[in-house]
VOGU-3710 file (C-alpha; in Angstrom, 3 decimals, decimal comma):
1> xxxxxxxxxx> -21,384/-10,700/5,106  -19,814/-7,579/5,836  -21,093/-5,466/2,651  -19,591/-2,148/3,968  -16,064/-3,863/4,198  -16,260/-5,139/0,890  -17,339/-1,701/-0,552  -14,477/-0,172/0,787  -12,185/-2,891/-0,779  -13,873/-1,867/-3,796
11> xxxxxxxxxx> -13,161/1,356/-3,459  -9,155/0,901/-2,830  -9,461/-1,484/-5,770  -10,454/1,021/-7,812  -7,445/3,238/-7,219  -5,248/0,783/-7,143  -6,626/-0,201/-10,542  -5,937/3,405/-11,925  -2,091/2,609/-11,286  -2,399/-0,961/-13,189
21> xxxxxxxxxx> -2,603/-2,755/-9,895  -4,530/-6,138/-9,473  -4,710/-7,090/-5,884  -5,552/-10,374/-4,544  -8,266/-10,456/-2,036  -7,725/-12,714/1,067  -8,403/-13,445/4,719  -11,803/-13,630/6,023  -13,664/-10,979/3,601  -11,773/-13,086/0,731
31> xxxxxxxxxx> -13,616/-16,221/1,843  -16,972/-14,491/2,417  -17,023/-13,626/-1,194  -16,160/-17,001/-2,452  -18,473/-19,023/0,422  -21,475/-16,435/0,132  -21,156/-16,895/3,628  -20,645/-14,361/6,781  -17,167/-14,748/8,410  -17,316/-12,072/10,691
41> xxxxxxxxxx> -14,720/-10,344/8,548  -13,249/-7,235/10,457  -10,370/-6,461/8,190  -9,248/-6,332/4,445  -6,109/-8,443/3,322  -5,167/-7,026/0,098  -1,786/-9,438/-1,431  0,285/-7,760/-4,023  1,414/-10,642/-6,245  4,402/-8,239/-8,017
51> xxxxxxxxxx> 6,898/-7,521/-5,934  7,963/-4,896/-7,997  4,933/-3,087/-6,961  6,073/-3,298/-3,143  9,219/-2,300/-3,736  8,488/0,977/-6,184  4,851/1,783/-5,591  4,761/1,900/-1,610  4,476/5,630/-1,768  1,254/5,795/-4,372
61> xxxxxxxxxx> -0,007/2,785/-2,519  0,287/4,892/1,209  -1,035/8,018/-0,705  -4,505/6,076/-2,010  -5,075/4,942/1,806  -4,318/8,191/3,114  -6,341/10,038/0,734  -9,137/7,721/1,709  -8,585/9,264/5,335  -6,912/6,496/6,816
71> xxxxxxxxxx> -4,092/6,805/9,086  -0,875/4,355/9,421  -1,243/1,859/12,178  1,661/1,897/14,751  1,140/-1,888/15,372  2,143/-2,575/11,494  4,240/-1,168/8,667  1,687/-1,797/6,081  -1,537/-1,496/8,055  -3,772/1,236/7,670
81> xxxxxxxxxx> -7,057/2,076/9,834  -10,060/4,585/9,442  -12,946/4,645/11,644  -13,698/0,823/12,149  -11,843/-0,396/9,169  -8,293/-1,542/9,011  -6,695/-2,339/5,670  -3,250/-4,000/5,555  -1,675/-5,025/2,531  1,084/-7,863/2,309
91> xxxxxxxxxx> 3,439/-9,534/-0,242  2,303/-12,396/-1,770  5,700/-13,550/-2,127  5,901/-14,048/1,612  2,622/-15,573/1,528  3,849/-18,084/-0,673  6,760/-19,163/1,856  3,866/-20,242/4,055  1,305/-21,480/1,251  2,230/-22,804/-1,895
101> xxxxxxxxxx> -0,769/-21,357/-4,056  -0,477/-21,553/-7,988  -0,866/-17,608/-8,859  -1,967/-18,576/-12,306  -5,006/-20,537/-11,195  -6,354/-17,248/-9,253  -9,804/-16,468/-9,754  -9,833/-12,997/-11,832  -12,911/-11,125/-10,893  -14,181/-8,396/-12,949
111> xxxxxxxxxx> -16,973/-6,678/-11,015  -18,550/-3,264/-10,601  -15,462/-1,749/-12,694  -12,840/-3,210/-10,771  -10,312/-5,882/-11,348  -9,038/-8,203/-8,490  -7,885/-11,614/-7,709  -9,392/-14,100/-5,498  -8,727/-17,391/-4,827  -10,498/-20,765/-5,341
121> xxxxxxxxxx> -12,533/-23,078/-2,920  -9,384/-25,249/-3,495  -6,771/-22,879/-2,588  -8,507/-21,523/0,288  -8,675/-25,333/1,796  -4,840/-25,351/1,280  -4,448/-22,279/3,029  -6,659/-22,748/5,815  -5,183/-26,801/6,175  -1,638/-25,170/6,602
131> xxxxxxxxxx> -2,924/-22,282/8,915  -4,586/-25,129/10,990  -1,061/-26,208/11,453  0,431/-22,640/12,078  1,486/-22,545/15,896  1,725/-18,667/15,399  -2,202/-18,764/14,779  -3,090/-20,351/17,812  -5,320/-17,880/19,158  -7,328/-18,261/15,352
141> xxxxxxxxxx> -6,771/-21,993/15,193  -10,301/-22,678/15,957  -11,708/-20,181/13,355  -9,545/-21,489/10,979  -10,600/-25,348/11,736  -14,346/-24,105/11,109  -13,712/-22,653/7,996  -11,796/-25,349/6,669  -14,626/-28,043/7,469  -16,967/-25,720/5,752
151> xxxxxxxx> -14,549/-25,616/2,748  -14,203/-29,293/2,560  -17,746/-30,042/2,550  -18,278/-27,155/0,140  -15,611/-28,548/-2,340  -17,485/-32,039/-1,691  -20,473/-30,615/-3,194  -18,686/-29,353/-6,431
//
């Protein structure tokens, strides 16, 4: 598991929590937290559940990242890079267009003085089932399939 990446995530979330923002952790880093297994996470995917935050708190979020020495990526509007860390924050509403996840069933994690949401195993299964069919993710399809198979076995053991 990429502990440096997780520590960096927690530091960002501490600052978001000060603004009363509770983010959702997705991607490989989120999957690592749920499965307690390394998935070679290389970035931090932060989703904001409340659309009002994206509409009205953009500058606050940007300031948090810039204060942590991140530089805005040229590749993406909401992507920031520092050293070997990349942070991207996205809209949960946009994500919902691809995968229907009930946000009321997300796990609220209270750890190390921070609050953030994390999907359940079942929700990750739904996400990776959907992404395995997404032609836009062709280059990641093998990894998505591997994750999905692991999650299905893990889910059967519960």
